[in-house]
C-alpha positions in Angstrom: -23.2 30.5 -4.3 -20.6 31.5 -1.7 -18.0 34.1 -2.6 -14.3 33.1 -2.3 -14.0 35.0 0.9 -17.1 33.6 2.5 -15.9 30.1 1.4 -12.5 30.7 3.0 -14.3 31.9 6.2 -16.3 28.7 6.2 -13.2 26.6 5.6 -11.3 28.3 8.5 -14.3 28.1 10.9 -14.7 24.4 10.2 -10.9 23.9 10.6 -10.8 25.7 13.9 -13.9 23.8 15.1 -12.3 20.5 14.1 -9.1 21.5 16.0 -11.0 22.4 19.1 -12.8 19.1 19.0 -9.6 17.1 18.4 -7.8 18.8 21.3 -10.8 18.0 23.5 -10.7 14.4 22.5 -14.0 14.6 20.6 -14.9 13.5 17.0 -13.4 16.0 14.6 -13.2 14.3 11.2 -16.6 15.6 10.0 -15.6 19.3 10.6 -12.2 18.7 9.0 -14.0 17.3 6.0 -16.2 20.4 5.8 -13.0 22.4 5.6 -11.5 20.2 2.9 -14.8 20.4 0.9 -14.7 24.2 1.0 -11.2 24.0 -0.5 -12.4 21.7 -3.2 -15.3 24.0 -3.9 -13.0 27.0 -4.2 -10.6 25.2 -6.5 -13.6 24.1 -8.7 -14.9 27.7 -8.9 -11.5 28.8 -10.0 -11.7 26.4 -12.9 -9.5 23.6 -11.6 -10.6 20.3 -13.0 -8.1 17.9 -11.3 -6.6 17.9 -7.8 -3.8 16.0 -6.1 -3.7 14.7 -2.6 -0.7 16.3 -0.8 0.8 14.7 2.3 3.5 16.1 4.6 6.4 14.1 3.2 8.5 11.8 5.3 6.7 12.9 8.5 3.4 11.5 7.2 1.8 8.4 8.6 1.4 5.3 6.4 -2.3 5.9 5.8 -1.6 9.4 4.5 1.3 8.2 2.4 -1.0 5.7 0.7 -3.2 8.6 -0.5 -0.4 11.0 -1.3 0.1 11.9 -4.9 -3.2 10.4 -6.1 -4.9 12.6 -8.6 -8.7 13.0 -8.8 -11.1 15.0 -10.9 -12.7 17.6 -8.5 -16.1 16.0 -8.7 -14.8 12.6 -7.7 -12.8 14.1 -4.9 -15.9 15.7 -3.6 -17.9 12.5 -3.8 -15.2 10.3 -2.3 -13.6 12.8 0.2 -10.4 10.7 0.8 -9.0 13.8 2.6 -8.7 14.1 5.5 -7.6 10.5 5.8 -9.8 8.6 8.3 -7.0 6.3 9.3 -4.4 9.0 9.9 -2.1 8.3 12.9 -0.3 11.7 13.0 0.2 12.9 16.6 -0.7 16.4 17.5 -0.8 17.6 21.2 -0.2 13.9 22.3 -3.4 12.8 20.5 -3.4 10.5 17.5 -5.4 11.2 14.3 -4.9 14.8 13.1 -4.6 14.6 9.3 -2.5 17.3 7.7 -3.1 16.3 4.1 -4.3 19.0 1.7 -5.7 19.3 -1.8 -3.6 21.1 -4.5 -4.5 21.9 -8.0 -3.2 19.5 -10.6 -2.5 22.0 -13.3 -1.4 19.5 -16.0 -0.9 15.8 -16.6 2.9 16.2 -16.5 3.2 17.1 -12.8 4.4 14.4 -10.4 
């Protein structure tokens, strides 16, 4: 089992690899998913049972807004991996498709 720091290192290495690939016009979604998976693993290890998909508000693309606010149990999120959103159309560095969505802990059933 990875420690929290090692998991964070894996998350950041995958994120940076995805960003380099994206900026080079190469496939990046797989590496970005590795980063998101590391975040889910960390949340699960901390005892979080449910997570919420968080988009970037009004500046989010329609594909990301469609997922935003959805709540999943951690195991379902890991199996389905809806984040990063494959159909994201956010523009970064004049390239389309850099998903900025994140997982956050859903601490109770009353959060919106």
